[in-house]
C-alpha positions in Angstrom: 129.0 -9.4 9.6 127.8 -12.6 9.9 127.5 -14.2 13.3 127.1 -18.0 14.5 123.7 -18.4 15.9 124.9 -20.7 18.5 127.5 -18.3 20.0 127.5 -14.8 19.0 131.0 -15.2 17.3 131.8 -14.0 14.0 131.5 -16.6 11.7 135.4 -18.3 11.5 136.5 -16.7 14.8 137.2 -18.6 18.1 137.0 -17.9 21.6 140.2 -18.4 24.0 141.3 -17.9 27.2 144.3 -16.2 27.5 146.3 -19.0 28.9 145.3 -20.9 26.2 147.5 -19.0 23.7 150.2 -18.0 25.7 152.8 -19.2 28.0 153.7 -17.6 31.4 157.3 -16.4 31.6 158.8 -17.0 35.0 162.5 -17.5 34.2 164.8 -15.6 36.9 167.5 -13.5 36.2 170.0 -15.9 37.4 172.4 -14.5 34.5 172.7 -11.0 36.0 171.2 -9.2 32.9 171.7 -5.5 33.9 169.5 -4.0 31.4 166.4 -3.3 33.6 163.3 -2.4 31.6 160.1 -0.3 32.3 156.9 -0.4 30.5 155.8 2.8 28.6 152.2 2.9 27.0 154.1 4.9 24.2 157.3 3.3 23.9 156.8 0.0 24.9 159.2 -2.2 27.0 162.4 0.3 27.3 165.5 0.6 29.6 165.1 2.7 32.6 168.1 4.7 32.1 166.8 5.4 28.7 163.3 6.7 29.8 164.1 7.8 33.6 167.6 8.7 32.7 168.4 6.8 35.8 168.3 3.1 36.7 165.0 2.7 39.2 165.5 -1.2 39.8 166.6 -3.0 43.2 170.4 -3.4 43.6 169.7 -7.2 43.6 167.9 -8.0 40.8 168.1 -12.0 40.7 164.3 -12.2 41.7 163.6 -10.0 38.5 161.6 -11.7 35.3 164.3 -12.1 32.4 162.5 -11.4 29.1 163.5 -12.2 25.6 162.6 -10.2 22.6 159.2 -11.1 21.8 157.8 -11.6 25.4 155.0 -9.7 26.5 154.8 -8.1 30.1 151.8 -6.5 32.0 152.1 -3.6 34.5 149.1 -3.7 36.7 149.7 0.0 37.7 147.0 2.2 36.7 147.5 5.6 35.6 146.2 8.5 33.4 144.6 7.2 30.2 145.1 3.4 31.2 142.8 2.8 34.2 143.5 -1.2 33.4 147.4 -0.9 33.1 149.5 -1.3 30.2 150.5 -4.6 28.1 153.6 -4.5 25.8 155.9 -6.4 24.3 159.7 -6.4 24.2 160.8 -5.5 21.0 163.9 -2.8 21.2 166.5 -5.0 22.7 167.2 -8.7 22.7 166.8 -9.4 26.4 165.8 -7.3 29.6 164.6 -7.9 33.1 161.6 -6.5 34.4 160.0 -6.2 38.2 158.7 -9.6 39.7 155.3 -7.6 40.0 155.0 -8.0 36.1 152.9 -10.6 34.6 155.0 -11.8 31.5 154.1 -14.4 28.9 155.1 -15.6 25.4 152.4 -16.1 22.7 152.1 -19.3 21.4 152.8 -18.8 17.2 150.9 -21.5 15.9 147.5 -20.3 17.6 147.9 -16.5 17.7 149.8 -14.1 15.6 152.5 -11.9 17.8 151.6 -9.0 15.8 148.1 -9.4 16.4 148.2 -9.7 19.7 150.3 -6.4 20.3 147.9 -4.9 18.5 145.0 -6.5 20.6 146.8 -5.3 23.6 147.3 -1.9 22.3 143.7 -1.2 21.2 142.7 -1.8 25.2 139.7 -4.1 24.1 140.8 -5.8 27.4 140.3 -2.9 29.7 136.8 -3.8 30.6 137.8 -7.6 31.6 140.8 -6.7 33.2 139.1 -4.1 35.9 136.2 -6.6 36.1 138.8 -9.4 37.4 140.4 -6.9 39.4 137.4 -6.8 42.1 136.0 -3.3 41.0 139.3 -1.6 40.9 140.7 -2.3 44.4 144.1 -1.4 44.5 147.5 -2.3 46.4 150.2 0.4 46.6 149.2 1.4 43.3 148.4 -1.5 41.7 145.4 -3.1 40.3 144.4 -6.6 42.3 144.9 -8.7 39.3 145.9 -12.2 40.3 148.0 -14.2 37.8 145.3 -17.1 37.4 142.4 -14.5 36.8 144.6 -12.9 34.1 145.1 -16.0 32.4 141.7 -16.7 32.4 140.8 -13.4 30.4 138.7 -14.0 27.3 140.1 -13.0 23.8 138.1 -14.1 20.2 140.6 -14.9 17.4 139.9 -15.1 13.6 141.9 -17.7 12.0 145.8 -17.4 11.9 146.1 -16.1 8.1 143.6 -13.3 8.8 145.2 -12.2 12.1 148.6 -11.9 10.3 146.1 -9.8 7.6 145.0 -7.8 10.3 148.2 -6.9 11.5 149.7 -6.0 8.4 146.9 -3.4 8.2 147.1 -2.1 11.3 151.1 -1.6 10.5 150.8 -0.1 7.5 148.8 2.6 9.2 151.7 2.8 11.7 154.0 3.5 9.1 152.1 6.1 7.2 151.8 7.8 11.1 155.5 7.5 11.6 156.1 9.2 8.2 154.0 11.8 9.1 155.5 12.3 12.1 159.3 12.4 10.8 157.9 15.0 7.7 156.6 17.1 10.9 159.6 17.0 12.9 161.9 18.1 9.8 159.3 21.2 9.2 159.8 21.9 12.9 163.3 22.0 12.5 163.8 23.8 9.3 161.1 26.5 10.6 162.9 27.2 13.7 166.5 27.4 12.2 165.0 29.6 9.5 163.2 31.9 11.4 165.9 32.0 14.1 168.4 33.0 11.3 166.3 35.8 10.0 165.7 37.0 13.8 169.2 37.4 14.2 170.2 39.0 11.1 167.3 41.8 11.7 168.4 42.1 15.6 172.0 43.4 14.6 170.5 46.2 13.1 167.3 46.8 14.7 166.9 48.9 18.0 165.8 46.6 21.0 162.7 47.6 23.3 161.1 45.9 26.4 157.4 44.1 26.3 156.5 46.5 28.5 157.1 49.3 26.1 155.8 47.8 22.7 152.3 46.6 24.1 149.6 48.2 24.9 148.9 45.9 28.0 150.6 42.8 29.3 148.6 41.2 31.6 147.4 37.5 33.5 144.5 35.6 33.0 142.4 35.2 36.0 141.9 32.0 38.3 138.9 30.2 38.0 137.9 27.3 40.1 137.3 24.0 38.1 133.6 23.9 38.7 133.3 26.9 37.0 134.2 25.9 33.5 132.1 23.5 31.4 133.3 21.2 28.5 130.9 22.3 25.8 129.0 25.5 26.2 129.7 29.5 26.9 132.8 31.1 26.1 136.2 29.3 25.1 138.7 29.4 27.9 142.4 29.3 27.2 144.8 27.5 29.2 148.5 26.4 29.0 147.3 23.2 27.2 145.8 25.1 24.3 148.9 26.9 23.3 151.0 25.6 21.0 154.0 27.4 19.0 151.9 26.5 15.5 149.0 28.6 17.0 145.8 27.7 19.1 144.7 24.5 20.2 141.0 24.1 20.6 140.8 20.2 20.8 141.0 20.4 24.9 139.5 23.7 24.8 136.7 24.3 27.9 134.2 27.1 28.6 133.0 29.7 31.3 129.4 31.1 31.7 129.4 34.5 29.6 128.3 36.1 33.1 131.8 35.2 34.2 133.4 36.5 31.1 131.7 39.7 31.1 132.7 40.0 34.9 136.4 39.5 33.9 136.6 41.6 30.4 140.1 42.7 31.5 141.2 39.2 30.7 139.6 38.4 27.6 141.3 38.4 24.4 140.8 39.6 20.7 142.8 38.8 17.6 146.1 40.1 17.5 146.6 39.4 21.2 149.9 37.0 22.1 148.9 34.3 24.6 152.1 33.0 26.9 152.6 29.7 28.8 153.5 30.6 32.8 154.2 27.2 34.1 155.2 23.6 32.8 157.4 25.2 29.5 157.1 28.8 30.2 157.3 31.4 27.4 155.6 29.0 24.4 153.2 31.7 22.8 150.7 31.7 20.3 149.0 34.7 18.7 144.9 34.8 19.1 143.4 34.3 15.6 140.9 35.8 13.7 138.5 33.2 13.7 138.8 33.1 17.6 136.8 36.5 17.8 135.6 35.9 21.5 137.7 34.0 24.5 139.2 34.4 28.2 142.2 32.8 29.7 143.3 31.1 32.7 146.7 31.9 34.5 148.3 32.7 31.0 150.1 35.6 30.1 148.3 38.2 27.9 150.1 40.6 25.5 148.3 43.3 23.3 151.3 44.8 20.8 150.9 48.1 19.9 149.5 48.9 16.2 153.2 49.0 14.8 154.3 45.6 16.1 153.4 43.0 13.9 151.9 40.2 16.2 152.9 37.1 14.5 156.6 38.7 14.2 156.4 39.4 17.9 155.2 35.7 18.6 158.0 34.2 16.5 160.9 36.2 18.7 159.1 35.1 22.0 159.1 31.5 20.5 162.7 31.6 19.4 165.7 31.0 21.1 166.6 34.7 21.4 163.4 34.9 23.4 163.2 31.8 24.9 166.6 32.0 26.2 165.5 35.2 28.3 162.3 33.3 29.7 164.7 30.8 30.9 167.3 32.7 32.4 164.5 34.8 34.4 163.8 31.2 36.0 167.1 31.4 37.9 167.2 27.7 37.7 164.2 26.9 39.7 162.8 23.4 39.6 159.3 24.7 39.7 159.4 27.0 36.6 156.9 29.9 36.6 157.2 32.7 34.5 155.3 36.0 35.8 154.0 39.4 34.0 157.0 41.6 35.4 159.3 39.3 34.0 157.6 39.6 31.0 157.4 43.3 30.8 161.2 43.0 30.6 161.6 40.7 28.0 164.2 42.5 25.5 162.8 42.4 21.7 164.7 43.5 18.7 161.6 45.9 16.4 163.0 46.2 12.8 160.9 48.5 10.5 157.5 47.2 10.3 158.1 46.0 6.5 160.8 43.8 8.2 158.5 42.4 11.1 155.9 41.5 8.1 158.5 39.6 6.0 159.7 37.3 8.9 155.8 37.0 9.8 154.9 35.9 6.5 157.8 33.3 6.3 156.5 32.3 9.9 152.9 31.9 8.9 154.2 29.8 5.9 155.7 26.9 8.3 152.8 27.3 10.5 150.4 26.5 7.8 152.8 23.4 6.6 152.9 22.3 10.1 149.3 22.8 10.8 148.3 20.5 7.8 150.6 17.8 8.4 149.5 17.5 11.9 145.9 17.7 10.6 146.7 14.7 8.2 148.3 12.9 10.9 145.8 13.1 13.4 143.0 12.1 10.6 145.1 8.7 10.4 145.3 8.3 14.1 141.6 8.9 14.2 141.4 6.1 11.1 143.5 3.5 12.8 142.0 3.8 16.3 138.5 3.5 14.7 139.7 0.5 12.4 141.6 -1.3 14.9 138.6 -1.7 17.0 136.4 -2.9 14.3 139.4 -5.3 12.6 140.2 -6.8 16.0 136.6 -7.7 16.9 135.3 -8.5 13.3 132.8 -5.8 13.1 134.9 -5.0 10.2 136.7 -7.8 7.6 139.9 -7.2 6.2 138.5 -7.0 2.3 136.6 -3.8 3.8 139.4 -2.6 5.5 141.7 -3.2 2.3 139.2 -0.8 0.7 139.3 2.1 3.0 143.2 1.9 2.9 142.9 2.3 -1.2 140.7 5.0 -0.6 142.9 7.1 1.6 
């Protein structure tokens, strides 16, 4: 990367204030537009009715800002993962209205490529600057204390317009590849559920039924541990609800406990072949402890250890299917706070065919799980590449020609 000796800028790049490359949008909703929007970090500017399943805007929206497709809006509300708020572009609708608390603007396309700017905001590169002008994070009713003038004085460094467009195209290409993978994952999940459900349904017509309490050596619940006793990088892995997925155990965000705490709570330790089940949030989601996780403990999740004549993968597939999850949901009795208990797990009714039939269904389930795991691993790899490449391209640390070489080798 070659920089100018005068100001440290990448050669050919120029520094602007946000107000120099955008124009504030202040048009009010005098047309009585009813498409009230909210800003979602993931989905952008979306209809409140679509996002919240209800309208939360005021009954009188005359003071709301009226946006047109291509306009940007900044929500000063901070949230987990977005400490500086969220800036997103209106892409889904021709027009819409937003709260007057938002700061709205439209880019000057003669200076900045709108797609480049959208990616720049999505990258979070402005977070540090926004938090600085927010007067060290002073908040007012959940909002960052960001004044309009300070917001439009935020610095942004841009390459020539043509290079902006090429950078945006590269990031768009990565987005498209990720979307293709997400579509494939969705199709595999749908096919997996329908195939396993059909097999379970057919076998249940002739098999005898037994309760989890009868076909398991034991069913218990993980211990309750104070967060201060859990650590980020050492000790015995501790599984929580967030680590349990229908396709298996996810260790990306696992925490750890000291070996002494693990030894003192050996009754809630899990071994390969045990089934762990979510109790709260989305109760009933289950996974089998794999062979490559020989030692772990659990916090506030149900642990089931099947008898030797019960295939763990088969049993897990039954619990995760509509046949099992339907019983879990009925056990909640329509309560808003869903909480699945050990006593309810013990009463769960399961079809128990011959072990050979169980293994046949388990093998199909494993095949789908492996396919899903591979596709999800590929998607995560692409997301990591995109995240790293975005910051490098948007700051000039990596130039377009080098990024194109990376894409060719994917």
